[in-house]
PDB file of N, CA, C and O in Angstrom:
ATOM      1  N   MET A   1     105.832 115.007  79.358  1.00  0.00           N
ATOM      2  CA  MET A   1     105.047 116.207  79.230  1.00  0.00           C
ATOM      3  C   MET A   1     105.289 117.068  80.455  1.00  0.00           C
ATOM      4  O   MET A   1     105.231 116.581  81.584  1.00  0.00           O
ATOM      5  N   THR A   2     105.550 118.297  80.244  1.00  0.00           N
ATOM      6  CA  THR A   2     105.764 119.216  81.356  1.00  0.00           C
ATOM      7  C   THR A   2     104.584 120.151  81.462  1.00  0.00           C
ATOM      8  O   THR A   2     103.733 120.188  80.574  1.00  0.00           O
ATOM      9  N   GLY A   3     104.529 120.905  82.539  1.00  0.00           N
ATOM     10  CA  GLY A   3     103.449 121.864  82.730  1.00  0.00           C
ATOM     11  C   GLY A   3     103.341 122.839  81.585  1.00  0.00           C
ATOM     12  O   GLY A   3     102.239 123.283  81.261  1.00  0.00           O
ATOM     13  N   SER A   4     104.485 123.198  80.942  1.00  0.00           N
ATOM     14  CA  SER A   4     104.452 124.155  79.839  1.00  0.00           C
ATOM     15  C   SER A   4     103.868 123.549  78.569  1.00  0.00           C
ATOM     16  O   SER A   4     103.486 124.285  77.660  1.00  0.00           O
ATOM     17  N   ASP A   5     103.788 122.201  78.486  1.00  0.00           N
ATOM     18  CA  ASP A   5     103.211 121.535  77.329  1.00  0.00           C
ATOM     19  C   ASP A   5     101.693 121.480  77.396  1.00  0.00           C
ATOM     20  O   ASP A   5     101.045 121.065  76.436  1.00  0.00           O
ATOM     21  N   LEU A   6     101.119 121.895  78.523  1.00  0.00           N
ATOM     22  CA  LEU A   6      99.697 121.762  78.742  1.00  0.00           C
ATOM     23  C   LEU A   6      98.974 123.072  78.495  1.00  0.00           C
ATOM     24  O   LEU A   6      99.575 124.145  78.552  1.00  0.00           O
ATOM     25  N   SER A   7      97.678 122.978  78.219  1.00  0.00           N
ATOM     26  CA  SER A   7      96.853 124.179  78.122  1.00  0.00           C
ATOM     27  C   SER A   7      96.819 124.825  79.505  1.00  0.00           C
ATOM     28  O   SER A   7      97.112 124.160  80.498  1.00  0.00           O
ATOM     29  N   PRO A   8      96.462 126.123  79.589  1.00  0.00           N
ATOM     30  CA  PRO A   8      96.423 126.772  80.907  1.00  0.00           C
ATOM     31  C   PRO A   8      95.494 126.054  81.886  1.00  0.00           C
ATOM     32  O   PRO A   8      95.820 125.933  83.067  1.00  0.00           O
ATOM     33  N   ARG A   9      94.329 125.571  81.407  1.00  0.00           N
ATOM     34  CA  ARG A   9      93.396 124.869  82.287  1.00  0.00           C
ATOM     35  C   ARG A   9      94.007 123.548  82.765  1.00  0.00           C
ATOM     36  O   ARG A   9      93.941 123.219  83.949  1.00  0.00           O
ATOM     37  N   ALA A  10      94.595 122.804  81.842  1.00  0.00           N
ATOM     38  CA  ALA A  10      95.194 121.521  82.206  1.00  0.00           C
ATOM     39  C   ALA A  10      96.406 121.732  83.113  1.00  0.00           C
ATOM     40  O   ALA A  10      96.624 120.954  84.042  1.00  0.00           O
ATOM     41  N   ALA A  11      97.189 122.765  82.855  1.00  0.00           N
ATOM     42  CA  ALA A  11      98.371 123.029  83.684  1.00  0.00           C
ATOM     43  C   ALA A  11      97.969 123.339  85.118  1.00  0.00           C
ATOM     44  O   ALA A  11      98.662 122.953  86.059  1.00  0.00           O
ATOM     45  N   ALA A  12      96.855 124.033  85.286  1.00  0.00           N
ATOM     46  CA  ALA A  12      96.388 124.355  86.632  1.00  0.00           C
ATOM     47  C   ALA A  12      95.972 123.098  87.376  1.00  0.00           C
ATOM     48  O   ALA A  12      96.021 123.051  88.605  1.00  0.00           O
ATOM     49  N   ARG A  13      95.559 122.073  86.627  1.00  0.00           N
ATOM     50  CA  ARG A  13      95.119 120.823  87.245  1.00  0.00           C
ATOM     51  C   ARG A  13      96.214 119.769  87.260  1.00  0.00           C
ATOM     52  O   ARG A  13      96.013 118.682  87.802  1.00  0.00           O
ATOM     53  N   ALA A  14      97.364 120.067  86.676  1.00  0.00           N
ATOM     54  CA  ALA A  14      98.441 119.072  86.582  1.00  0.00           C
ATOM     55  C   ALA A  14      98.971 118.742  87.968  1.00  0.00           C
ATOM     56  O   ALA A  14      99.138 119.638  88.796  1.00  0.00           O
ATOM     57  N   PRO A  15      99.239 117.464  88.232  1.00  0.00           N
ATOM     58  CA  PRO A  15      99.763 117.077  89.534  1.00  0.00           C
ATOM     59  C   PRO A  15     101.194 117.552  89.736  1.00  0.00           C
ATOM     60  O   PRO A  15     101.928 117.784  88.775  1.00  0.00           O
ATOM     61  N   THR A  16     101.573 117.690  90.983  1.00  0.00           N
ATOM     62  CA  THR A  16     102.948 118.004  91.330  1.00  0.00           C
ATOM     63  C   THR A  16     103.745 116.715  91.265  1.00  0.00           C
ATOM     64  O   THR A  16     103.433 115.754  91.968  1.00  0.00           O
ATOM     65  N   ARG A  17     104.766 116.686  90.430  1.00  0.00           N
ATOM     66  CA  ARG A  17     105.538 115.463  90.234  1.00  0.00           C
ATOM     67  C   ARG A  17     106.761 115.452  91.130  1.00  0.00           C
ATOM     68  O   ARG A  17     107.388 116.486  91.363  1.00  0.00           O
ATOM     69  N   GLN A  18     107.088 114.282  91.625  1.00  0.00           N
ATOM     70  CA  GLN A  18     108.212 114.122  92.527  1.00  0.00           C
ATOM     71  C   GLN A  18     109.092 112.971  92.043  1.00  0.00           C
ATOM     72  O   GLN A  18     108.673 111.816  92.114  1.00  0.00           O
ATOM     73  N   PRO A  19     110.301 113.257  91.553  1.00  0.00           N
ATOM     74  CA  PRO A  19     111.181 112.154  91.157  1.00  0.00           C
ATOM     75  C   PRO A  19     111.696 111.418  92.387  1.00  0.00           C
ATOM     76  O   PRO A  19     111.870 112.009  93.453  1.00  0.00           O
ATOM     77  N   THR A  20     111.933 110.138  92.227  1.00  0.00           N
ATOM     78  CA  THR A  20     112.454 109.340  93.330  1.00  0.00           C
ATOM     79  C   THR A  20     113.316 108.216  92.777  1.00  0.00           C
ATOM     80  O   THR A  20     113.202 107.851  91.607  1.00  0.00           O
ATOM     81  N   ALA A  21     114.163 107.680  93.612  1.00  0.00           N
ATOM     82  CA  ALA A  21     115.003 106.550  93.226  1.00  0.00           C
ATOM     83  C   ALA A  21     115.007 105.544  94.373  1.00  0.00           C
ATOM     84  O   ALA A  21     114.963 105.918  95.544  1.00  0.00           O
ATOM     85  N   ALA A  22     115.061 104.276  94.021  1.00  0.00           N
ATOM     86  CA  ALA A  22     115.131 103.219  95.027  1.00  0.00           C
ATOM     87  C   ALA A  22     116.350 102.358  94.747  1.00  0.00           C
ATOM     88  O   ALA A  22     116.549 101.898  93.623  1.00  0.00           O
ATOM     89  N   GLU A  23     117.149 102.145  95.754  1.00  0.00           N
ATOM     90  CA  GLU A  23     118.319 101.284  95.627  1.00  0.00           C
ATOM     91  C   GLU A  23     117.988  99.927  96.232  1.00  0.00           C
ATOM     92  O   GLU A  23     117.524  99.839  97.368  1.00  0.00           O
ATOM     93  N   THR A  24     118.231  98.875  95.466  1.00  0.00           N
ATOM     94  CA  THR A  24     117.936  97.521  95.916  1.00  0.00           C
ATOM     95  C   THR A  24     119.218  96.705  95.937  1.00  0.00           C
ATOM     96  O   THR A  24     119.726  96.331  94.880  1.00  0.00           O
ATOM     97  N   PRO A  25     119.750  96.424  97.124  1.00  0.00           N
ATOM     98  CA  PRO A  25     120.944  95.580  97.177  1.00  0.00           C
ATOM     99  C   PRO A  25     120.558  94.100  97.006  1.00  0.00           C
ATOM    100  O   PRO A  25     119.591  93.628  97.604  1.00  0.00           O
ATOM    101  N   THR A  26     121.315  93.395  96.197  1.00  0.00           N
ATOM    102  CA  THR A  26     121.089  91.955  96.017  1.00  0.00           C
ATOM    103  C   THR A  26     122.433  91.253  96.098  1.00  0.00           C
ATOM    104  O   THR A  26     123.443  91.748  95.595  1.00  0.00           O
ATOM    105  N   LYS A  27     122.429  90.109  96.731  1.00  0.00           N
ATOM    106  CA  LYS A  27     123.656  89.343  96.895  1.00  0.00           C
ATOM    107  C   LYS A  27     123.945  88.546  95.628  1.00  0.00           C
ATOM    108  O   LYS A  27     123.045  87.940  95.048  1.00  0.00           O
ATOM    109  N   ASN A  28     125.202  88.553  95.205  1.00  0.00           N
ATOM    110  CA  ASN A  28     125.611  87.744  94.057  1.00  0.00           C
ATOM    111  C   ASN A  28     125.511  86.271  94.405  1.00  0.00           C
ATOM    112  O   ASN A  28     125.465  85.895  95.576  1.00  0.00           O
ATOM    113  N   GLY A  29     125.479  85.445  93.371  1.00  0.00           N
ATOM    114  CA  GLY A  29     125.368  84.010  93.558  1.00  0.00           C
ATOM    115  C   GLY A  29     126.464  83.413  94.422  1.00  0.00           C
ATOM    116  O   GLY A  29     126.225  82.429  95.123  1.00  0.00           O
ATOM    117  N   ASN A  30     127.667  83.990  94.388  1.00  0.00           N
ATOM    118  CA  ASN A  30     128.779  83.425  95.164  1.00  0.00           C
ATOM    119  C   ASN A  30     128.790  83.916  96.608  1.00  0.00           C
ATOM    120  O   ASN A  30     129.649  83.522  97.397  1.00  0.00           O
ATOM    121  N   ASN A  31     127.831  84.778  96.951  1.00  0.00           N
ATOM    122  CA  ASN A  31     127.676  85.299  98.313  1.00  0.00           C
ATOM    123  C   ASN A  31     128.865  86.102  98.822  1.00  0.00           C
ATOM    124  O   ASN A  31     128.932  86.403 100.014  1.00  0.00           O
ATOM    125  N   ASP A  32     129.803  86.456  97.949  1.00  0.00           N
ATOM    126  CA  ASP A  32     130.955  87.240  98.376  1.00  0.00           C
ATOM    127  C   ASP A  32     130.802  88.734  98.098  1.00  0.00           C
ATOM    128  O   ASP A  32     131.579  89.542  98.608  1.00  0.00           O
ATOM    129  N   SER A  33     129.816  89.102  97.300  1.00  0.00           N
ATOM    130  CA  SER A  33     129.660  90.517  96.965  1.00  0.00           C
ATOM    131  C   SER A  33     128.182  90.852  96.752  1.00  0.00           C
ATOM    132  O   SER A  33     127.319  89.979  96.667  1.00  0.00           O
ATOM    133  N   TRP A  34     127.940  92.152  96.672  1.00  0.00           N
ATOM    134  CA  TRP A  34     126.578  92.646  96.499  1.00  0.00           C
ATOM    135  C   TRP A  34     126.507  93.497  95.240  1.00  0.00           C
ATOM    136  O   TRP A  34     127.472  94.172  94.883  1.00  0.00           O
ATOM    137  N   ASP A  35     125.372  93.462  94.577  1.00  0.00           N
ATOM    138  CA  ASP A  35     125.066  94.376  93.478  1.00  0.00           C
ATOM    139  C   ASP A  35     123.982  95.329  93.962  1.00  0.00           C
ATOM    140  O   ASP A  35     123.097  94.950  94.729  1.00  0.00           O
ATOM    141  N   VAL A  36     124.067  96.564  93.504  1.00  0.00           N
ATOM    142  CA  VAL A  36     123.021  97.535  93.840  1.00  0.00           C
ATOM    143  C   VAL A  36     122.378  97.986  92.538  1.00  0.00           C
ATOM    144  O   VAL A  36     123.054  98.469  91.629  1.00  0.00           O
ATOM    145  N   ARG A  37     121.078  97.823  92.462  1.00  0.00           N
ATOM    146  CA  ARG A  37     120.320  98.274  91.298  1.00  0.00           C
ATOM    147  C   ARG A  37     119.542  99.515  91.690  1.00  0.00           C
ATOM    148  O   ARG A  37     118.921  99.565  92.751  1.00  0.00           O
ATOM    149  N   VAL A  38     119.581 100.502  90.836  1.00  0.00           N
ATOM    150  CA  VAL A  38     118.850 101.741  91.082  1.00  0.00           C
ATOM    151  C   VAL A  38     117.705 101.817  90.089  1.00  0.00           C
ATOM    152  O   VAL A  38     117.897 101.712  88.877  1.00  0.00           O
ATOM    153  N   ARG A  39     116.530 101.997  90.621  1.00  0.00           N
ATOM    154  CA  ARG A  39     115.341 102.173  89.777  1.00  0.00           C
ATOM    155  C   ARG A  39     114.823 103.582  90.005  1.00  0.00           C
ATOM    156  O   ARG A  39     114.662 104.024  91.143  1.00  0.00           O
ATOM    157  N   ARG A  40     114.566 104.274  88.914  1.00  0.00           N
ATOM    158  CA  ARG A  40     114.083 105.645  89.011  1.00  0.00           C
ATOM    159  C   ARG A  40     112.661 105.722  88.466  1.00  0.00           C
ATOM    160  O   ARG A  40     112.313 105.058  87.490  1.00  0.00           O
ATOM    161  N   THR A  41     111.853 106.544  89.119  1.00  0.00           N
ATOM    162  CA  THR A  41     110.475 106.734  88.688  1.00  0.00           C
ATOM    163  C   THR A  41     110.018 108.118  89.123  1.00  0.00           C
ATOM    164  O   THR A  41     110.724 108.816  89.850  1.00  0.00           O
ATOM    165  N   THR A  42     108.872 108.493  88.687  1.00  0.00           N
ATOM    166  CA  THR A  42     108.265 109.750  89.110  1.00  0.00           C
ATOM    167  C   THR A  42     106.877 109.443  89.634  1.00  0.00           C
ATOM    168  O   THR A  42     106.109 108.719  89.000  1.00  0.00           O
ATOM    169  N   TYR A  43     106.564 109.986  90.774  1.00  0.00           N
ATOM    170  CA  TYR A  43     105.220 109.824  91.310  1.00  0.00           C
ATOM    171  C   TYR A  43     104.663 111.198  91.627  1.00  0.00           C
ATOM    172  O   TYR A  43     105.402 112.179  91.711  1.00  0.00           O
ATOM    173  N   TRP A  44     103.383 111.253  91.796  1.00  0.00           N
ATOM    174  CA  TRP A  44     102.773 112.526  92.133  1.00  0.00           C
ATOM    175  C   TRP A  44     101.525 112.287  92.959  1.00  0.00           C
ATOM    176  O   TRP A  44     100.933 111.208  92.933  1.00  0.00           O
ATOM    177  N   ALA A  45     101.149 113.295  93.673  1.00  0.00           N
ATOM    178  CA  ALA A  45      99.934 113.249  94.486  1.00  0.00           C
ATOM    179  C   ALA A  45      98.913 114.187  93.863  1.00  0.00           C
ATOM    180  O   ALA A  45      99.232 115.313  93.483  1.00  0.00           O
ATOM    181  N   LEU A  46      97.701 113.712  93.767  1.00  0.00           N
ATOM    182  CA  LEU A  46      96.611 114.551  93.284  1.00  0.00           C
ATOM    183  C   LEU A  46      95.933 115.193  94.484  1.00  0.00           C
ATOM    184  O   LEU A  46      95.826 114.585  95.549  1.00  0.00           O
ATOM    185  N   THR A  47      95.483 116.407  94.304  1.00  0.00           N
ATOM    186  CA  THR A  47      94.725 117.044  95.378  1.00  0.00           C
ATOM    187  C   THR A  47      93.329 116.437  95.406  1.00  0.00           C
ATOM    188  O   THR A  47      92.890 115.817  94.438  1.00  0.00           O
ATOM    189  N   ARG A  48      92.657 116.617  96.493  1.00  0.00           N
ATOM    190  CA  ARG A  48      91.285 116.130  96.625  1.00  0.00           C
ATOM    191  C   ARG A  48      90.399 116.757  95.542  1.00  0.00           C
ATOM    192  O   ARG A  48      89.554 116.084  94.952  1.00  0.00           O
ATOM    193  N   THR A  49      90.601 118.037  95.293  1.00  0.00           N
ATOM    194  CA  THR A  49      89.823 118.738  94.267  1.00  0.00           C
ATOM    195  C   THR A  49      90.085 118.134  92.892  1.00  0.00           C
ATOM    196  O   THR A  49      89.146 117.912  92.128  1.00  0.00           O
ATOM    197  N   GLN A  50      91.343 117.867  92.570  1.00  0.00           N
ATOM    198  CA  GLN A  50      91.687 117.286  91.269  1.00  0.00           C
ATOM    199  C   GLN A  50      91.058 115.909  91.098  1.00  0.00           C
ATOM    200  O   GLN A  50      90.466 115.619  90.058  1.00  0.00           O
ATOM    201  N   LEU A  51      91.183 115.064  92.110  1.00  0.00           N
ATOM    202  CA  LEU A  51      90.656 113.708  92.015  1.00  0.00           C
ATOM    203  C   LEU A  51      89.130 113.724  91.911  1.00  0.00           C
ATOM    204  O   LEU A  51      88.552 112.946  91.152  1.00  0.00           O
ATOM    205  N   THR A  52      88.487 114.595  92.659  1.00  0.00           N
ATOM    206  CA  THR A  52      87.034 114.736  92.570  1.00  0.00           C
ATOM    207  C   THR A  52      86.631 115.165  91.159  1.00  0.00           C
ATOM    208  O   THR A  52      85.684 114.621  90.591  1.00  0.00           O
ATOM    209  N   GLN A  53      87.348 116.140  90.593  1.00  0.00           N
ATOM    210  CA  GLN A  53      87.034 116.618  89.243  1.00  0.00           C
ATOM    211  C   GLN A  53      87.276 115.533  88.196  1.00  0.00           C
ATOM    212  O   GLN A  53      86.475 115.384  87.274  1.00  0.00           O
ATOM    213  N   PHE A  54      88.356 114.781  88.321  1.00  0.00           N
ATOM    214  CA  PHE A  54      88.635 113.695  87.373  1.00  0.00           C
ATOM    215  C   PHE A  54      87.523 112.650  87.411  1.00  0.00           C
ATOM    216  O   PHE A  54      87.086 112.173  86.364  1.00  0.00           O
ATOM    217  N   ALA A  55      87.063 112.292  88.609  1.00  0.00           N
ATOM    218  CA  ALA A  55      85.988 111.307  88.746  1.00  0.00           C
ATOM    219  C   ALA A  55      84.699 111.841  88.129  1.00  0.00           C
ATOM    220  O   ALA A  55      83.997 111.114  87.426  1.00  0.00           O
ATOM    221  N   THR A  56      84.393 113.097  88.390  1.00  0.00           N
ATOM    222  CA  THR A  56      83.195 113.709  87.836  1.00  0.00           C
ATOM    223  C   THR A  56      83.286 113.795  86.313  1.00  0.00           C
ATOM    224  O   THR A  56      82.322 113.478  85.616  1.00  0.00           O
ATOM    225  N   ASP A  57      84.432 114.218  85.797  1.00  0.00           N
ATOM    226  CA  ASP A  57      84.641 114.308  84.347  1.00  0.00           C
ATOM    227  C   ASP A  57      84.498 112.942  83.669  1.00  0.00           C
ATOM    228  O   ASP A  57      84.080 112.865  82.514  1.00  0.00           O
ATOM    229  N   ALA A  58      84.842 111.871  84.381  1.00  0.00           N
ATOM    230  CA  ALA A  58      84.749 110.516  83.835  1.00  0.00           C
ATOM    231  C   ALA A  58      83.325 109.964  83.918  1.00  0.00           C
ATOM    232  O   ALA A  58      83.058 108.856  83.452  1.00  0.00           O
ATOM    233  N   GLY A  59      82.419 110.732  84.508  1.00  0.00           N
ATOM    234  CA  GLY A  59      81.018 110.319  84.554  1.00  0.00           C
ATOM    235  C   GLY A  59      80.578 109.692  85.862  1.00  0.00           C
ATOM    236  O   GLY A  59      79.423 109.284  85.986  1.00  0.00           O
ATOM    237  N   PHE A  60      81.475 109.604  86.849  1.00  0.00           N
ATOM    238  CA  PHE A  60      81.083 109.037  88.130  1.00  0.00           C
ATOM    239  C   PHE A  60      80.166 110.005  88.868  1.00  0.00           C
ATOM    240  O   PHE A  60      80.313 111.221  88.747  1.00  0.00           O
ATOM    241  N   THR A  61      79.224 109.464  89.628  1.00  0.00           N
ATOM    242  CA  THR A  61      78.283 110.292  90.378  1.00  0.00           C
ATOM    243  C   THR A  61      78.388 109.950  91.855  1.00  0.00           C
ATOM    244  O   THR A  61      79.133 109.051  92.247  1.00  0.00           O
ATOM    245  N   ALA A  62      77.637 110.673  92.661  1.00  0.00           N
ATOM    246  CA  ALA A  62      77.609 110.469  94.110  1.00  0.00           C
ATOM    247  C   ALA A  62      79.026 110.423  94.691  1.00  0.00           C
ATOM    248  O   ALA A  62      79.357 109.543  95.486  1.00  0.00           O
ATOM    249  N   VAL A  63      79.841 111.377  94.283  1.00  0.00           N
ATOM    250  CA  VAL A  63      81.223 111.457  94.767  1.00  0.00           C
ATOM    251  C   VAL A  63      81.198 111.832  96.252  1.00  0.00           C
ATOM    252  O   VAL A  63      80.598 112.836  96.638  1.00  0.00           O
ATOM    253  N   HIS A  64      81.851 111.020  97.072  1.00  0.00           N
ATOM    254  CA  HIS A  64      81.845 111.269  98.516  1.00  0.00           C
ATOM    255  C   HIS A  64      83.207 110.924  99.110  1.00  0.00           C
ATOM    256  O   HIS A  64      83.778 109.872  98.821  1.00  0.00           O
ATOM    257  N   TRP A  65      83.710 111.822  99.937  1.00  0.00           N
ATOM    258  CA  TRP A  65      84.960 111.589 100.659  1.00  0.00           C
ATOM    259  C   TRP A  65      84.636 111.127 102.070  1.00  0.00           C
ATOM    260  O   TRP A  65      83.825 111.744 102.761  1.00  0.00           O
ATOM    261  N   HIS A  66      85.269 110.041 102.496  1.00  0.00           N
ATOM    262  CA  HIS A  66      85.114 109.518 103.854  1.00  0.00           C
ATOM    263  C   HIS A  66      86.383 109.881 104.625  1.00  0.00           C
ATOM    264  O   HIS A  66      87.493 109.546 104.210  1.00  0.00           O
ATOM    265  N   GLU A  67      86.207 110.553 105.725  1.00  0.00           N
ATOM    266  CA  GLU A  67      87.335 111.032 106.526  1.00  0.00           C
ATOM    267  C   GLU A  67      87.895 109.929 107.420  1.00  0.00           C
ATOM    268  O   GLU A  67      87.178 108.994 107.777  1.00  0.00           O
ATOM    269  N   PRO A  68      89.190 110.036 107.786  1.00  0.00           N
ATOM    270  CA  PRO A  68      89.799 109.046 108.684  1.00  0.00           C
ATOM    271  C   PRO A  68      89.045 108.885 110.008  1.00  0.00           C
ATOM    272  O   PRO A  68      88.984 107.783 110.554  1.00  0.00           O
ATOM    273  N   THR A  69      88.476 109.966 110.520  1.00  0.00           N
ATOM    274  CA  THR A  69      87.723 109.860 111.778  1.00  0.00           C
ATOM    275  C   THR A  69      86.474 109.007 111.609  1.00  0.00           C
ATOM    276  O   THR A  69      85.993 108.404 112.569  1.00  0.00           O
ATOM    277  N   GLU A  70      85.955 108.958 110.398  1.00  0.00           N
ATOM    278  CA  GLU A  70      84.761 108.169 110.094  1.00  0.00           C
ATOM    279  C   GLU A  70      85.107 106.702 109.834  1.00  0.00           C
ATOM    280  O   GLU A  70      84.375 105.806 110.256  1.00  0.00           O
ATOM    281  N   THR A  71      86.223 106.457 109.139  1.00  0.00           N
ATOM    282  CA  THR A  71      86.556 105.103 108.695  1.00  0.00           C
ATOM    283  C   THR A  71      87.605 104.414 109.558  1.00  0.00           C
ATOM    284  O   THR A  71      87.745 103.192 109.507  1.00  0.00           O
ATOM    285  N   GLU A  72      88.342 105.187 110.348  1.00  0.00           N
ATOM    286  CA  GLU A  72      89.476 104.703 111.129  1.00  0.00           C
ATOM    287  C   GLU A  72      90.619 104.201 110.249  1.00  0.00           C
ATOM    288  O   GLU A  72      91.507 103.489 110.717  1.00  0.00           O
ATOM    289  N   TYR A  73      90.589 104.575 108.974  1.00  0.00           N
ATOM    290  CA  TYR A  73      91.717 104.335 108.074  1.00  0.00           C
ATOM    291  C   TYR A  73      92.545 105.609 108.074  1.00  0.00           C
ATOM    292  O   TYR A  73      91.991 106.692 108.262  1.00  0.00           O
ATOM    293  N   TYR A  74      93.848 105.516 107.871  1.00  0.00           N
ATOM    294  CA  TYR A  74      94.732 106.663 108.088  1.00  0.00           C
ATOM    295  C   TYR A  74      94.640 107.774 107.045  1.00  0.00           C
ATOM    296  O   TYR A  74      95.197 108.854 107.242  1.00  0.00           O
ATOM    297  N   GLN A  75      93.943 107.519 105.936  1.00  0.00           N
ATOM    298  CA  GLN A  75      93.808 108.581 104.941  1.00  0.00           C
ATOM    299  C   GLN A  75      92.390 108.602 104.389  1.00  0.00           C
ATOM    300  O   GLN A  75      91.663 107.617 104.516  1.00  0.00           O
ATOM    301  N   PRO A  76      91.988 109.717 103.775  1.00  0.00           N
ATOM    302  CA  PRO A  76      90.629 109.805 103.238  1.00  0.00           C
ATOM    303  C   PRO A  76      90.387 108.761 102.141  1.00  0.00           C
ATOM    304  O   PRO A  76      91.310 108.365 101.430  1.00  0.00           O
ATOM    305  N   ILE A  77      89.145 108.331 102.022  1.00  0.00           N
ATOM    306  CA  ILE A  77      88.739 107.357 101.006  1.00  0.00           C
ATOM    307  C   ILE A  77      87.670 107.997 100.144  1.00  0.00           C
ATOM    308  O   ILE A  77      86.719 108.587 100.658  1.00  0.00           O
ATOM    309  N   LEU A  78      87.825 107.881  98.828  1.00  0.00           N
ATOM    310  CA  LEU A  78      86.850 108.411  97.873  1.00  0.00           C
ATOM    311  C   LEU A  78      85.969 107.264  97.397  1.00  0.00           C
ATOM    312  O   LEU A  78      86.471 106.222  96.976  1.00  0.00           O
ATOM    313  N   THR A  79      84.647 107.459  97.463  1.00  0.00           N
ATOM    314  CA  THR A  79      83.722 106.493  96.873  1.00  0.00           C
ATOM    315  C   THR A  79      82.844 107.228  95.873  1.00  0.00           C
ATOM    316  O   THR A  79      82.550 108.412  96.037  1.00  0.00           O
ATOM    317  N   THR A  80      82.427 106.506  94.829  1.00  0.00           N
ATOM    318  CA  THR A  80      81.565 107.077  93.809  1.00  0.00           C
ATOM    319  C   THR A  80      80.630 105.986  93.309  1.00  0.00           C
ATOM    320  O   THR A  80      80.751 104.822  93.691  1.00  0.00           O
ATOM    321  N   LYS A  81      79.702 106.376  92.455  1.00  0.00           N
ATOM    322  CA  LYS A  81      78.875 105.414  91.727  1.00  0.00           C
ATOM    323  C   LYS A  81      79.328 105.444  90.281  1.00  0.00           C
ATOM    324  O   LYS A  81      79.551 106.511  89.708  1.00  0.00           O
ATOM    325  N   ARG A  82      79.461 104.268  89.699  1.00  0.00           N
ATOM    326  CA  ARG A  82      79.939 104.185  88.333  1.00  0.00           C
ATOM    327  C   ARG A  82      78.903 104.726  87.351  1.00  0.00           C
ATOM    328  O   ARG A  82      77.706 104.754  87.639  1.00  0.00           O
ATOM    329  N   PRO A  83      79.389 105.154  86.189  1.00  0.00           N
ATOM    330  CA  PRO A  83      78.452 105.620  85.168  1.00  0.00           C
ATOM    331  C   PRO A  83      77.601 104.451  84.670  1.00  0.00           C
ATOM    332  O   PRO A  83      78.064 103.312  84.603  1.00  0.00           O
ATOM    333  N   THR A  84      76.367 104.751  84.328  1.00  0.00           N
ATOM    334  CA  THR A  84      75.487 103.678  83.821  1.00  0.00           C
ATOM    335  C   THR A  84      75.511 103.593  82.322  1.00  0.00           C
ATOM    336  O   THR A  84      74.830 102.748  81.741  1.00  0.00           O
TER     337      THR A  84
END
């Protein structure tokens, strides 16, 4: 699905996708040569606003972001209360 396949509202909230590839060298059984396998995938990052909205839309309450200065973890942490 691409951004053009989405409604205007959904397209505005669509994550930015980033293709990536990972090469994994593995030694053959005879130890004389190597095989390289390439795995391709797409990942994306959600904005804080998008993730907050998704959690709220799913019924989670008490949405709160904890900053790295507060938690001493290197990135923000989102906590919520589950729907009842």
